[in-house]
mmCIF file as Biopython writes it, N, C-alpha, C and O atoms, coordinates in Angstrom:
data_model
#
loop_
_atom_site.group_PDB
_atom_site.id
_atom_site.type_symbol
_atom_site.label_atom_id
_atom_site.label_alt_id
_atom_site.label_comp_id
_atom_site.label_asym_id
_atom_site.label_entity_id
_atom_site.label_seq_id
_atom_site.pdbx_PDB_ins_code
_atom_site.Cartn_x
_atom_site.Cartn_y
_atom_site.Cartn_z
_atom_site.occupancy
_atom_site.B_iso_or_equiv
_atom_site.auth_seq_id
_atom_site.auth_asym_id
_atom_site.pdbx_PDB_model_num
ATOM 1   N N  . UNK A ? 1  ? -7.996  16.604  0.520   1.0 0.0 1  A 1 
ATOM 2   C CA . UNK A ? 1  ? -8.931  15.656  1.596   1.0 0.0 1  A 1 
ATOM 3   C C  . UNK A ? 1  ? -8.152  14.415  1.847   1.0 0.0 1  A 1 
ATOM 4   O O  . UNK A ? 1  ? -8.004  13.731  0.834   1.0 0.0 1  A 1 
ATOM 5   N N  . UNK A ? 2  ? -7.642  13.970  2.878   1.0 0.0 2  A 1 
ATOM 6   C CA . UNK A ? 2  ? -7.080  12.663  3.135   1.0 0.0 2  A 1 
ATOM 7   C C  . UNK A ? 2  ? -8.378  11.573  3.364   1.0 0.0 2  A 1 
ATOM 8   O O  . UNK A ? 2  ? -9.306  11.783  4.146   1.0 0.0 2  A 1 
ATOM 9   N N  . UNK A ? 3  ? -8.283  10.794  2.809   1.0 0.0 3  A 1 
ATOM 10  C CA . UNK A ? 3  ? -9.449  9.415   2.718   1.0 0.0 3  A 1 
ATOM 11  C C  . UNK A ? 3  ? -9.137  8.588   4.050   1.0 0.0 3  A 1 
ATOM 12  O O  . UNK A ? 3  ? -10.025 8.284   4.846   1.0 0.0 3  A 1 
ATOM 13  N N  . UNK A ? 4  ? -7.901  8.282   4.204   1.0 0.0 4  A 1 
ATOM 14  C CA . UNK A ? 4  ? -7.293  7.186   5.194   1.0 0.0 4  A 1 
ATOM 15  C C  . UNK A ? 4  ? -7.818  7.970   6.692   1.0 0.0 4  A 1 
ATOM 16  O O  . UNK A ? 4  ? -7.724  9.115   7.134   1.0 0.0 4  A 1 
ATOM 17  N N  . UNK A ? 5  ? -8.430  6.640   7.198   1.0 0.0 5  A 1 
ATOM 18  C CA . UNK A ? 5  ? -8.735  6.670   8.556   1.0 0.0 5  A 1 
ATOM 19  C C  . UNK A ? 5  ? -8.211  5.790   9.244   1.0 0.0 5  A 1 
ATOM 20  O O  . UNK A ? 5  ? -8.911  5.481   10.208  1.0 0.0 5  A 1 
ATOM 21  N N  . UNK A ? 6  ? -7.019  5.108   9.137   1.0 0.0 6  A 1 
ATOM 22  C CA . UNK A ? 6  ? -6.108  4.334   9.831   1.0 0.0 6  A 1 
ATOM 23  C C  . UNK A ? 6  ? -6.584  2.916   10.211  1.0 0.0 6  A 1 
ATOM 24  O O  . UNK A ? 6  ? -6.308  2.439   11.312  1.0 0.0 6  A 1 
ATOM 25  N N  . UNK A ? 7  ? -7.390  2.171   9.172   1.0 0.0 7  A 1 
ATOM 26  C CA . UNK A ? 7  ? -7.811  0.755   9.509   1.0 0.0 7  A 1 
ATOM 27  C C  . UNK A ? 7  ? -6.626  -0.036  9.475   1.0 0.0 7  A 1 
ATOM 28  O O  . UNK A ? 7  ? -6.534  -1.056  10.159  1.0 0.0 7  A 1 
ATOM 29  N N  . UNK A ? 8  ? -5.733  0.354   8.744   1.0 0.0 8  A 1 
ATOM 30  C CA . UNK A ? 8  ? -4.436  -0.419  8.586   1.0 0.0 8  A 1 
ATOM 31  C C  . UNK A ? 8  ? -4.674  -1.886  7.804   1.0 0.0 8  A 1 
ATOM 32  O O  . UNK A ? 8  ? -3.890  -2.820  7.972   1.0 0.0 8  A 1 
ATOM 33  N N  . UNK A ? 9  ? -5.506  -1.952  7.184   1.0 0.0 9  A 1 
ATOM 34  C CA . UNK A ? 9  ? -5.524  -3.142  6.064   1.0 0.0 9  A 1 
ATOM 35  C C  . UNK A ? 9  ? -4.546  -3.201  5.253   1.0 0.0 9  A 1 
ATOM 36  O O  . UNK A ? 9  ? -4.181  -4.314  4.874   1.0 0.0 9  A 1 
ATOM 37  N N  . UNK A ? 10 ? -3.898  -2.054  4.797   1.0 0.0 10 A 1 
ATOM 38  C CA . UNK A ? 10 ? -2.955  -2.076  3.848   1.0 0.0 10 A 1 
ATOM 39  C C  . UNK A ? 10 ? -1.697  -2.483  4.551   1.0 0.0 10 A 1 
ATOM 40  O O  . UNK A ? 10 ? -0.889  -3.109  3.865   1.0 0.0 10 A 1 
ATOM 41  N N  . UNK A ? 11 ? -1.444  -2.281  5.577   1.0 0.0 11 A 1 
ATOM 42  C CA . UNK A ? 11 ? -0.202  -2.814  6.288   1.0 0.0 11 A 1 
ATOM 43  C C  . UNK A ? 11 ? -0.301  -4.242  6.479   1.0 0.0 11 A 1 
ATOM 44  O O  . UNK A ? 11 ? 0.663   -4.996  6.341   1.0 0.0 11 A 1 
ATOM 45  N N  . UNK A ? 12 ? -1.679  -4.684  6.854   1.0 0.0 12 A 1 
ATOM 46  C CA . UNK A ? 12 ? -1.923  -6.270  7.157   1.0 0.0 12 A 1 
ATOM 47  C C  . UNK A ? 12 ? -1.506  -6.870  5.794   1.0 0.0 12 A 1 
ATOM 48  O O  . UNK A ? 12 ? -0.733  -7.828  5.807   1.0 0.0 12 A 1 
ATOM 49  N N  . UNK A ? 13 ? -1.924  -6.416  4.711   1.0 0.0 13 A 1 
ATOM 50  C CA . UNK A ? 13 ? -1.799  -7.223  3.583   1.0 0.0 13 A 1 
ATOM 51  C C  . UNK A ? 13 ? -0.473  -6.615  2.715   1.0 0.0 13 A 1 
ATOM 52  O O  . UNK A ? 13 ? -0.246  -7.254  1.688   1.0 0.0 13 A 1 
ATOM 53  N N  . UNK A ? 14 ? 0.182   -5.792  2.907   1.0 0.0 14 A 1 
ATOM 54  C CA . UNK A ? 14 ? 1.552   -5.469  2.308   1.0 0.0 14 A 1 
ATOM 55  C C  . UNK A ? 14 ? 2.829   -4.836  3.370   1.0 0.0 14 A 1 
ATOM 56  O O  . UNK A ? 14 ? 3.424   -3.772  3.194   1.0 0.0 14 A 1 
ATOM 57  N N  . UNK A ? 15 ? 3.008   -5.638  4.296   1.0 0.0 15 A 1 
ATOM 58  C CA . UNK A ? 15 ? 3.796   -5.051  5.284   1.0 0.0 15 A 1 
ATOM 59  C C  . UNK A ? 15 ? 5.210   -5.033  4.798   1.0 0.0 15 A 1 
ATOM 60  O O  . UNK A ? 15 ? 6.121   -4.705  5.558   1.0 0.0 15 A 1 
ATOM 61  N N  . UNK A ? 16 ? 5.414   -5.362  3.601   1.0 0.0 16 A 1 
ATOM 62  C CA . UNK A ? 16 ? 6.942   -5.307  2.870   1.0 0.0 16 A 1 
ATOM 63  C C  . UNK A ? 16 ? 7.144   -3.974  2.522   1.0 0.0 16 A 1 
ATOM 64  O O  . UNK A ? 16 ? 8.302   -3.584  2.370   1.0 0.0 16 A 1 
ATOM 65  N N  . UNK A ? 17 ? 5.812   -2.890  2.309   1.0 0.0 17 A 1 
ATOM 66  C CA . UNK A ? 17 ? 6.005   -1.727  1.713   1.0 0.0 17 A 1 
ATOM 67  C C  . UNK A ? 17 ? 5.288   -0.648  2.653   1.0 0.0 17 A 1 
ATOM 68  O O  . UNK A ? 17 ? 5.508   0.562   2.590   1.0 0.0 17 A 1 
ATOM 69  N N  . UNK A ? 18 ? 4.442   -1.237  3.489   1.0 0.0 18 A 1 
ATOM 70  C CA . UNK A ? 18 ? 3.712   -0.135  4.584   1.0 0.0 18 A 1 
ATOM 71  C C  . UNK A ? 18 ? 4.153   -0.459  5.878   1.0 0.0 18 A 1 
ATOM 72  O O  . UNK A ? 18 ? 4.194   -1.615  6.301   1.0 0.0 18 A 1 
ATOM 73  N N  . UNK A ? 19 ? 4.550   0.738   6.645   1.0 0.0 19 A 1 
ATOM 74  C CA . UNK A ? 19 ? 4.690   0.686   8.156   1.0 0.0 19 A 1 
ATOM 75  C C  . UNK A ? 19 ? 3.584   1.481   8.635   1.0 0.0 19 A 1 
ATOM 76  O O  . UNK A ? 19 ? 2.750   1.870   7.817   1.0 0.0 19 A 1 
ATOM 77  N N  . UNK A ? 20 ? 3.464   1.792   9.956   1.0 0.0 20 A 1 
ATOM 78  C CA . UNK A ? 20 ? 2.367   2.165   10.588  1.0 0.0 20 A 1 
ATOM 79  C C  . UNK A ? 20 ? 3.014   3.417   11.623  1.0 0.0 20 A 1 
ATOM 80  O O  . UNK A ? 20 ? 3.736   3.079   12.561  1.0 0.0 20 A 1 
ATOM 81  N N  . UNK A ? 21 ? 2.692   4.904   11.374  1.0 0.0 21 A 1 
ATOM 82  C CA . UNK A ? 21 ? 3.254   5.786   12.472  1.0 0.0 21 A 1 
ATOM 83  C C  . UNK A ? 21 ? 2.523   5.519   13.586  1.0 0.0 21 A 1 
ATOM 84  O O  . UNK A ? 21 ? 1.672   4.633   13.660  1.0 0.0 21 A 1 
ATOM 85  N N  . UNK A ? 22 ? 2.924   6.473   14.696  1.0 0.0 22 A 1 
ATOM 86  C CA . UNK A ? 22 ? 2.439   6.297   16.041  1.0 0.0 22 A 1 
ATOM 87  C C  . UNK A ? 22 ? 1.081   6.407   16.179  1.0 0.0 22 A 1 
ATOM 88  O O  . UNK A ? 22 ? 0.504   5.835   17.104  1.0 0.0 22 A 1 
ATOM 89  N N  . UNK A ? 23 ? 0.474   7.103   15.334  1.0 0.0 23 A 1 
ATOM 90  C CA . UNK A ? 23 ? -1.286  6.940   15.536  1.0 0.0 23 A 1 
ATOM 91  C C  . UNK A ? 23 ? -2.029  5.782   14.725  1.0 0.0 23 A 1 
ATOM 92  O O  . UNK A ? 23 ? -3.254  5.673   14.706  1.0 0.0 23 A 1 
ATOM 93  N N  . UNK A ? 24 ? -1.044  4.832   13.982  1.0 0.0 24 A 1 
ATOM 94  C CA . UNK A ? 24 ? -1.795  3.896   13.322  1.0 0.0 24 A 1 
ATOM 95  C C  . UNK A ? 24 ? -1.873  4.121   11.904  1.0 0.0 24 A 1 
ATOM 96  O O  . UNK A ? 24 ? -2.298  3.160   11.263  1.0 0.0 24 A 1 
ATOM 97  N N  . UNK A ? 25 ? -1.561  5.176   11.240  1.0 0.0 25 A 1 
ATOM 98  C CA . UNK A ? 25 ? -1.630  5.617   9.782   1.0 0.0 25 A 1 
ATOM 99  C C  . UNK A ? 25 ? -0.690  4.946   9.056   1.0 0.0 25 A 1 
ATOM 100 O O  . UNK A ? 25 ? 0.312   4.638   9.700   1.0 0.0 25 A 1 
ATOM 101 N N  . UNK A ? 26 ? -0.720  4.552   7.635   1.0 0.0 26 A 1 
ATOM 102 C CA . UNK A ? 26 ? 0.110   4.081   7.060   1.0 0.0 26 A 1 
ATOM 103 C C  . UNK A ? 26 ? 1.142   5.141   6.443   1.0 0.0 26 A 1 
ATOM 104 O O  . UNK A ? 26 ? 0.816   6.255   6.035   1.0 0.0 26 A 1 
ATOM 105 N N  . UNK A ? 27 ? 2.386   4.634   6.441   1.0 0.0 27 A 1 
ATOM 106 C CA . UNK A ? 27 ? 3.526   5.040   5.668   1.0 0.0 27 A 1 
ATOM 107 C C  . UNK A ? 27 ? 3.941   4.437   4.588   1.0 0.0 27 A 1 
ATOM 108 O O  . UNK A ? 27 ? 4.762   3.534   4.747   1.0 0.0 27 A 1 
ATOM 109 N N  . UNK A ? 28 ? 3.567   4.716   3.441   1.0 0.0 28 A 1 
ATOM 110 C CA . UNK A ? 28 ? 3.887   3.613   2.192   1.0 0.0 28 A 1 
ATOM 111 C C  . UNK A ? 28 ? 5.206   4.190   1.295   1.0 0.0 28 A 1 
ATOM 112 O O  . UNK A ? 28 ? 5.378   5.325   0.850   1.0 0.0 28 A 1 
ATOM 113 N N  . UNK A ? 29 ? 6.022   3.068   1.198   1.0 0.0 29 A 1 
ATOM 114 C CA . UNK A ? 29 ? 7.138   3.276   0.460   1.0 0.0 29 A 1 
ATOM 115 C C  . UNK A ? 29 ? 6.638   3.682   -1.062  1.0 0.0 29 A 1 
ATOM 116 O O  . UNK A ? 29 ? 5.613   3.166   -1.508  1.0 0.0 29 A 1 
ATOM 117 N N  . UNK A ? 30 ? 7.321   4.529   -1.760  1.0 0.0 30 A 1 
ATOM 118 C CA . UNK A ? 30 ? 6.923   5.193   -3.150  1.0 0.0 30 A 1 
ATOM 119 C C  . UNK A ? 30 ? 7.647   4.785   -4.100  1.0 0.0 30 A 1 
ATOM 120 O O  . UNK A ? 30 ? 7.366   5.047   -5.270  1.0 0.0 30 A 1 
ATOM 121 N N  . UNK A ? 31 ? 8.745   4.046   -3.734  1.0 0.0 31 A 1 
ATOM 122 C CA . UNK A ? 31 ? 9.791   3.344   -4.769  1.0 0.0 31 A 1 
ATOM 123 C C  . UNK A ? 31 ? 8.773   2.354   -5.765  1.0 0.0 31 A 1 
ATOM 124 O O  . UNK A ? 31 ? 7.693   1.936   -5.349  1.0 0.0 31 A 1 
ATOM 125 N N  . UNK A ? 32 ? 9.142   2.146   -6.726  1.0 0.0 32 A 1 
ATOM 126 C CA . UNK A ? 32 ? 8.524   1.173   -7.810  1.0 0.0 32 A 1 
ATOM 127 C C  . UNK A ? 32 ? 8.376   -0.071  -7.118  1.0 0.0 32 A 1 
ATOM 128 O O  . UNK A ? 32 ? 9.193   -0.543  -6.327  1.0 0.0 32 A 1 
ATOM 129 N N  . UNK A ? 33 ? 7.112   -0.650  -7.520  1.0 0.0 33 A 1 
ATOM 130 C CA . UNK A ? 33 ? 6.940   -2.091  -6.849  1.0 0.0 33 A 1 
ATOM 131 C C  . UNK A ? 33 ? 7.789   -3.088  -7.464  1.0 0.0 33 A 1 
ATOM 132 O O  . UNK A ? 33 ? 7.904   -3.027  -8.689  1.0 0.0 33 A 1 
ATOM 133 N N  . UNK A ? 34 ? 8.490   -4.121  -6.743  1.0 0.0 34 A 1 
ATOM 134 C CA . UNK A ? 34 ? 8.896   -5.359  -7.218  1.0 0.0 34 A 1 
ATOM 135 C C  . UNK A ? 34 ? 7.667   -5.922  -7.893  1.0 0.0 34 A 1 
ATOM 136 O O  . UNK A ? 34 ? 6.534   -5.795  -7.429  1.0 0.0 34 A 1 
ATOM 137 N N  . UNK A ? 35 ? 7.964   -6.561  -9.037  1.0 0.0 35 A 1 
ATOM 138 C CA . UNK A ? 35 ? 6.830   -7.454  -9.802  1.0 0.0 35 A 1 
ATOM 139 C C  . UNK A ? 35 ? 6.139   -8.347  -8.874  1.0 0.0 35 A 1 
ATOM 140 O O  . UNK A ? 35 ? 4.917   -8.467  -8.955  1.0 0.0 35 A 1 
ATOM 141 N N  . UNK A ? 36 ? 6.784   -8.952  -8.043  1.0 0.0 36 A 1 
ATOM 142 C CA . UNK A ? 36 ? 6.237   -9.854  -7.126  1.0 0.0 36 A 1 
ATOM 143 C C  . UNK A ? 36 ? 5.317   -9.269  -6.192  1.0 0.0 36 A 1 
ATOM 144 O O  . UNK A ? 36 ? 4.438   -10.010 -5.752  1.0 0.0 36 A 1 
ATOM 145 N N  . UNK A ? 37 ? 5.357   -8.099  -5.816  1.0 0.0 37 A 1 
ATOM 146 C CA . UNK A ? 37 ? 4.487   -7.426  -5.118  1.0 0.0 37 A 1 
ATOM 147 C C  . UNK A ? 37 ? 3.134   -6.809  -5.445  1.0 0.0 37 A 1 
ATOM 148 O O  . UNK A ? 37 ? 2.208   -6.479  -4.705  1.0 0.0 37 A 1 
ATOM 149 N N  . UNK A ? 38 ? 3.302   -6.743  -6.902  1.0 0.0 38 A 1 
ATOM 150 C CA . UNK A ? 38 ? 2.027   -5.975  -7.574  1.0 0.0 38 A 1 
ATOM 151 C C  . UNK A ? 38 ? 0.919   -6.695  -7.277  1.0 0.0 38 A 1 
ATOM 152 O O  . UNK A ? 38 ? -0.014  -5.914  -7.092  1.0 0.0 38 A 1 
ATOM 153 N N  . UNK A ? 39 ? 0.576   -7.880  -7.139  1.0 0.0 39 A 1 
ATOM 154 C CA . UNK A ? 39 ? -0.767  -8.450  -6.769  1.0 0.0 39 A 1 
ATOM 155 C C  . UNK A ? 39 ? -1.050  -8.231  -5.275  1.0 0.0 39 A 1 
ATOM 156 O O  . UNK A ? 39 ? -2.191  -8.038  -4.854  1.0 0.0 39 A 1 
ATOM 157 N N  . UNK A ? 40 ? 0.125   -8.274  -4.435  1.0 0.0 40 A 1 
ATOM 158 C CA . UNK A ? 40 ? -0.576  -7.808  -2.998  1.0 0.0 40 A 1 
ATOM 159 C C  . UNK A ? 40 ? -0.806  -6.552  -2.994  1.0 0.0 40 A 1 
ATOM 160 O O  . UNK A ? 40 ? -1.814  -6.250  -2.357  1.0 0.0 40 A 1 
ATOM 161 N N  . UNK A ? 41 ? -0.100  -5.480  -3.593  1.0 0.0 41 A 1 
ATOM 162 C CA . UNK A ? 41 ? -0.601  -4.203  -3.692  1.0 0.0 41 A 1 
ATOM 163 C C  . UNK A ? 41 ? -1.932  -4.022  -4.087  1.0 0.0 41 A 1 
ATOM 164 O O  . UNK A ? 41 ? -2.658  -3.270  -3.438  1.0 0.0 41 A 1 
ATOM 165 N N  . UNK A ? 42 ? -2.352  -4.635  -5.100  1.0 0.0 42 A 1 
ATOM 166 C CA . UNK A ? 42 ? -3.645  -4.658  -5.608  1.0 0.0 42 A 1 
ATOM 167 C C  . UNK A ? 42 ? -4.599  -5.163  -4.716  1.0 0.0 42 A 1 
ATOM 168 O O  . UNK A ? 42 ? -5.701  -4.614  -4.744  1.0 0.0 42 A 1 
ATOM 169 N N  . UNK A ? 43 ? -4.387  -6.278  -3.767  1.0 0.0 43 A 1 
ATOM 170 C CA . UNK A ? 43 ? -5.097  -6.844  -2.908  1.0 0.0 43 A 1 
ATOM 171 C C  . UNK A ? 43 ? -5.376  -5.846  -1.750  1.0 0.0 43 A 1 
ATOM 172 O O  . UNK A ? 43 ? -6.504  -5.731  -1.270  1.0 0.0 43 A 1 
ATOM 173 N N  . UNK A ? 44 ? -4.281  -5.112  -1.309  1.0 0.0 44 A 1 
ATOM 174 C CA . UNK A ? 44 ? -4.282  -3.985  -0.277  1.0 0.0 44 A 1 
ATOM 175 C C  . UNK A ? 44 ? -5.344  -2.776  -1.000  1.0 0.0 44 A 1 
ATOM 176 O O  . UNK A ? 44 ? -6.378  -2.413  -0.439  1.0 0.0 44 A 1 
ATOM 177 N N  . UNK A ? 45 ? -4.938  -2.307  -2.173  1.0 0.0 45 A 1 
ATOM 178 C CA . UNK A ? 45 ? -5.974  -1.251  -2.544  1.0 0.0 45 A 1 
ATOM 179 C C  . UNK A ? 45 ? -7.302  -1.881  -2.705  1.0 0.0 45 A 1 
ATOM 180 O O  . UNK A ? 45 ? -8.174  -1.064  -2.408  1.0 0.0 45 A 1 
ATOM 181 N N  . UNK A ? 46 ? -7.688  -2.794  -2.990  1.0 0.0 46 A 1 
ATOM 182 C CA . UNK A ? 46 ? -9.278  -3.327  -3.076  1.0 0.0 46 A 1 
ATOM 183 C C  . UNK A ? 46 ? -9.628  -3.444  -1.465  1.0 0.0 46 A 1 
ATOM 184 O O  . UNK A ? 46 ? -10.789 -3.132  -1.202  1.0 0.0 46 A 1 
ATOM 185 N N  . UNK A ? 47 ? -8.874  -3.810  -0.439  1.0 0.0 47 A 1 
ATOM 186 C CA . UNK A ? 47 ? -9.311  -3.987  0.858   1.0 0.0 47 A 1 
ATOM 187 C C  . UNK A ? 47 ? -9.484  -2.703  1.458   1.0 0.0 47 A 1 
ATOM 188 O O  . UNK A ? 47 ? -10.132 -2.554  2.494   1.0 0.0 47 A 1 
ATOM 189 N N  . UNK A ? 48 ? -8.975  -1.848  0.895   1.0 0.0 48 A 1 
ATOM 190 C CA . UNK A ? 48 ? -8.999  -0.289  1.802   1.0 0.0 48 A 1 
ATOM 191 C C  . UNK A ? 48 ? -10.732 0.067   1.790   1.0 0.0 48 A 1 
ATOM 192 O O  . UNK A ? 48 ? -11.404 0.125   0.760   1.0 0.0 48 A 1 
ATOM 193 N N  . UNK A ? 49 ? -11.187 0.258   3.012   1.0 0.0 49 A 1 
ATOM 194 C CA . UNK A ? 49 ? -12.492 0.418   2.942   1.0 0.0 49 A 1 
ATOM 195 C C  . UNK A ? 49 ? -12.955 1.986   2.735   1.0 0.0 49 A 1 
ATOM 196 O O  . UNK A ? 49 ? -14.122 2.303   2.506   1.0 0.0 49 A 1 
ATOM 197 N N  . UNK A ? 50 ? -11.944 2.847   2.843   1.0 0.0 50 A 1 
ATOM 198 C CA . UNK A ? 50 ? -12.094 3.971   2.235   1.0 0.0 50 A 1 
ATOM 199 C C  . UNK A ? 50 ? -11.386 4.787   0.977   1.0 0.0 50 A 1 
ATOM 200 O O  . UNK A ? 50 ? -11.135 5.974   0.772   1.0 0.0 50 A 1 
ATOM 201 N N  . UNK A ? 51 ? -11.209 3.663   0.303   1.0 0.0 51 A 1 
ATOM 202 C CA . UNK A ? 51 ? -10.799 3.827   -1.060  1.0 0.0 51 A 1 
ATOM 203 C C  . UNK A ? 51 ? -9.371  4.850   -1.062  1.0 0.0 51 A 1 
ATOM 204 O O  . UNK A ? 51 ? -9.171  5.561   -2.047  1.0 0.0 51 A 1 
ATOM 205 N N  . UNK A ? 52 ? -8.661  4.861   -0.201  1.0 0.0 52 A 1 
ATOM 206 C CA . UNK A ? 52 ? -7.550  5.817   -0.171  1.0 0.0 52 A 1 
ATOM 207 C C  . UNK A ? 52 ? -6.326  5.452   -0.782  1.0 0.0 52 A 1 
ATOM 208 O O  . UNK A ? 52 ? -5.371  6.194   -0.551  1.0 0.0 52 A 1 
ATOM 209 N N  . UNK A ? 53 ? -6.153  4.489   -1.497  1.0 0.0 53 A 1 
ATOM 210 C CA . UNK A ? 53 ? -4.939  3.903   -2.285  1.0 0.0 53 A 1 
ATOM 211 C C  . UNK A ? 53 ? -5.407  3.567   -3.525  1.0 0.0 53 A 1 
ATOM 212 O O  . UNK A ? 53 ? -6.551  3.369   -3.935  1.0 0.0 53 A 1 
ATOM 213 N N  . UNK A ? 54 ? -4.067  3.528   -4.189  1.0 0.0 54 A 1 
ATOM 214 C CA . UNK A ? 54 ? -4.136  3.334   -5.653  1.0 0.0 54 A 1 
ATOM 215 C C  . UNK A ? 54 ? -2.774  2.634   -6.162  1.0 0.0 54 A 1 
ATOM 216 O O  . UNK A ? 54 ? -1.745  2.858   -5.526  1.0 0.0 54 A 1 
ATOM 217 N N  . UNK A ? 55 ? -2.745  1.904   -7.140  1.0 0.0 55 A 1 
ATOM 218 C CA . UNK A ? 55 ? -1.445  1.410   -7.571  1.0 0.0 55 A 1 
ATOM 219 C C  . UNK A ? 55 ? -1.431  2.315   -8.877  1.0 0.0 55 A 1 
ATOM 220 O O  . UNK A ? 55 ? -2.473  2.353   -9.532  1.0 0.0 55 A 1 
ATOM 221 N N  . UNK A ? 56 ? -0.279  3.080   -9.324  1.0 0.0 56 A 1 
ATOM 222 C CA . UNK A ? 56 ? -0.195  3.588   -10.471 1.0 0.0 56 A 1 
ATOM 223 C C  . UNK A ? 56 ? 0.646   3.270   -11.483 1.0 0.0 56 A 1 
ATOM 224 O O  . UNK A ? 56 ? 1.002   4.079   -12.341 1.0 0.0 56 A 1 
ATOM 225 N N  . UNK A ? 57 ? 1.026   1.992   -11.424 1.0 0.0 57 A 1 
ATOM 226 C CA . UNK A ? 57 ? 1.605   1.150   -12.712 1.0 0.0 57 A 1 
ATOM 227 C C  . UNK A ? 57 ? 3.267   1.134   -12.591 1.0 0.0 57 A 1 
ATOM 228 O O  . UNK A ? 57 ? 4.005   0.440   -13.290 1.0 0.0 57 A 1 
ATOM 229 N N  . UNK A ? 58 ? 3.586   1.833   -11.797 1.0 0.0 58 A 1 
ATOM 230 C CA . UNK A ? 58 ? 5.158   1.768   -11.549 1.0 0.0 58 A 1 
ATOM 231 C C  . UNK A ? 58 ? 5.845   0.477   -10.996 1.0 0.0 58 A 1 
ATOM 232 O O  . UNK A ? 58 ? 5.866   0.275   -9.782  1.0 0.0 58 A 1 
ATOM 233 N N  . UNK A ? 59 ? 6.327   -0.275  -11.758 1.0 0.0 59 A 1 
ATOM 234 C CA . UNK A ? 59 ? 6.770   -1.603  -11.235 1.0 0.0 59 A 1 
ATOM 235 C C  . UNK A ? 59 ? 8.331   -1.502  -11.591 1.0 0.0 59 A 1 
ATOM 236 O O  . UNK A ? 59 ? 8.657   -0.857  -12.588 1.0 0.0 59 A 1 
ATOM 237 N N  . UNK A ? 60 ? 9.265   -2.102  -10.827 1.0 0.0 60 A 1 
ATOM 238 C CA . UNK A ? 60 ? 10.385  -2.225  -10.876 1.0 0.0 60 A 1 
ATOM 239 C C  . UNK A ? 60 ? 10.754  -3.291  -11.664 1.0 0.0 60 A 1 
ATOM 240 O O  . UNK A ? 60 ? 10.256  -4.412  -11.562 1.0 0.0 60 A 1 
ATOM 241 N N  . UNK A ? 61 ? 11.844  -2.893  -12.660 1.0 0.0 61 A 1 
ATOM 242 C CA . UNK A ? 61 ? 12.203  -4.042  -13.596 1.0 0.0 61 A 1 
ATOM 243 C C  . UNK A ? 61 ? 13.461  -4.752  -13.025 1.0 0.0 61 A 1 
ATOM 244 O O  . UNK A ? 61 ? 14.286  -4.123  -12.363 1.0 0.0 61 A 1 
ATOM 245 N N  . UNK A ? 62 ? 13.559  -5.750  -13.228 1.0 0.0 62 A 1 
ATOM 246 C CA . UNK A ? 62 ? 14.712  -6.587  -13.038 1.0 0.0 62 A 1 
ATOM 247 C C  . UNK A ? 62 ? 15.716  -6.309  -13.970 1.0 0.0 62 A 1 
ATOM 248 O O  . UNK A ? 62 ? 15.440  -6.261  -15.168 1.0 0.0 62 A 1 
ATOM 249 N N  . UNK A ? 63 ? 16.942  -6.106  -13.521 1.0 0.0 63 A 1 
ATOM 250 C CA . UNK A ? 63 ? 18.231  -5.920  -14.430 1.0 0.0 63 A 1 
ATOM 251 C C  . UNK A ? 63 ? 19.106  -6.997  -14.467 1.0 0.0 63 A 1 
ATOM 252 O O  . UNK A ? 63 ? 20.131  -6.937  -15.147 1.0 0.0 63 A 1 
#
């Protein structure tokens, strides 16, 4: 079941990692998050009205 209904709050809060398709649904990059974006990603997850997002803990490490 797909929970997302296209509110696009994730795009508004995390445009560095989220784009929108032609119908307004998010396309989310699946690469590990840079550590500087983790708090932004968590904010986007918390703002999702349908609870369709999660942060799974994969954070890119600086080399």
